[in-house]
N, C-alpha and C positions, 0 to 999 in steps of 0.2 A: 252949634258946636263951638267950643272955645278954641282959641289959638293955641293954648298950651296942650290940648288933647291932640291936635293934628300935627304938632311938632314931632312927637316920637314916631309917628307913622312916616313922616317925611324923612326923618333921620334914618329910619330903618331901610326905606327904599333907596336913599342915597348910598347908604352903606352897601347894600346888595349890588347896586350898579357898579360901584367902585371895585368891589370884590370880583365881579364878572369881568371887568376890563383888565384887572391885574391877572386873572386866570388866563384870559385870551392872550395877553402879552407874553406870559410865560410859555404858553403852548406854541406860540409863533416862534419863540427863540429856539425851541427844540425841534420844530417841524422841519423835515428835510427839504432842502431846496435844490433845484437842479443848477449845477455850476457849469461853466464852459469847459473846464478841464476834465470833467467826468465823462467816461466813454458812454456813448449812446447805445442803447439796446441791451445792456447788461443789467439784469434786475438786481437791485440792491447796491448799485455803484454809487448812487446819490447818497445813500445812508452811510456808506463807507467813508466818504470824504467829509462828512459833517463834523466828526469829532477830531479831525486832524488839523494841524496848523498848516502853514505854508510849506510847499514841497521843498525839501532840502536835498541837494545832490549827494551829500555824504551818506544819507540814509539809504540810498539805493545800492544793493549789492552789485559787485562787478561779476558779470556772468562768465567772463573769461577765466576766472579763478575757480569756478565751481566745475568739478568734473561732470561730464554728461552722464546720463543714466546708461548703464551697461558697459561703461569704460572699465578697463582692467586697472585696478589700484592695488598696490602692494599691501597685503594684510599681514600684520605682524602676529596676531593671535586670534584664533577662532574659539569663542567661548563654548561652542557646542561640541568640541572634539577634545580627546585626550592626546597629549603629545608624548606618549611613551614610544620609544623606538621599537619598531616591530622586530620580532625575532627573524633572523635571516632564514630563508627556506633553503634546505639542502639541495644542491644541484642533483637532478635525477641521473642515475647511472643508466646509460643506454643498454638495453637488453641486446645481447648478440643475436644476430639473425642467422639462422642455419643456412649453410651454403647448400644449394640443391645438388644432389648427386644424380647424375644422368649417365647415359651411355657414353663410353669413352673414359669414365673415371675408374680408378682402380677399386673404389669402394662399391661400384654399381653391381648389384646382385642380379638384377633382371626381374621380370615378373615372377611372383611366387606361384607355384602350382596350386591348383584348386584342390582342397582336401575332399576326398570322396565322402559321400554321405554314408555314415555307418549303417549297415544292415543289421536288423535285430537278430541276434543269435538264438536259435531255437533252444528251448530248455529240454535237455535229454534226461529223463528220469533214470535213476539207477535200476539195474536189473533186479528182479524179485528172485531171491535165492530159494524160495520154497517150492515144494511139490505138493499139490493138493491130493490127499488120500481119499477123501470122501466127505459126504454130508450126512448128518444124522440129527435126531432130536425132533421137536415139534415142528409142524408144518409152518406155523406163524413165526416161530423164533428158532430157526435152525442153527446148528453148530457145525463149523467146518473144521476138519482135521488137516493140519499142515505138517510137513516133515522137512527137516533141514539137517543134513549130516548125522542122521541117527536120532535126532531130537524130534519129538512129536509135540505139536502145539495145538490146543483146541481153543477156538475163538468164535465169538458171535459178531453180528453187525455192529459197527461203531467202536470195536476194540482196537487198541494200538498194539502192534506186534513189534517187539524189539526196539521200541522208541522211534522207528523210522517209517513204518507202514501202518495204515489204518484200513480196516476192512469196511468198505463202503456198502456193498450189497452182496448178499449170498443168493444166487439164482439157482434154478434146478440143475443147470449144466455148467455154470461158471461162477467165479468169485471175482468181484471188482475191488481193486486196491487203489487208494489214494496215497500221496506221499506227504509226510510232515515237512513243513517249511517250503512247500511248493504250492502253486495255485491249485485250488480244488478241482479245476477243470481237467487237470492232467491225471489221467487214470490208466491203469493197466488191468487186463483181464486174463485170468488163468482158468483153463478148462477143468472140469471135474470129470475124472474117468468113470466110465460106466461099469457097474458091477458085473 
């Protein structure tokens, strides 16, 4: 091998070694080192001091001038509220309390009597002004003859007489009447005279 051929290999190796030494020196410059003024046991405290210069007393804030948390401080404006004056609420008018009226007062009436329970008044149907004269006609559909003040009325079962009475049933010996505008259970019976 000639000396000229080995020179480029040596130059390349030397150049690589110098590059590695320069890289190591740059890395050491930025590598964090533990200093005596860094607090022990706090992770990252060493890295925090690396980029700073010497400690200056004027850069440390005065803690006496900083209000503690939770201290009441006058606030001039709250950005989260509107500052319209609220409308004044009217004062409530007290409601008068009634004065109790008891024995000895001129307004005291006393206990009120208990109203009696109303008893149902019985429905009294009007008197039937007719006289039954007799019965005639078919056995299944008989006709009854009634007389009132000289007037004779012939009627069958279900007929309404004078707009007030209805003939409910014509029996062999009697005639049953119901009343218009009264309950149908209220009936009256008139006898049929024997021939």
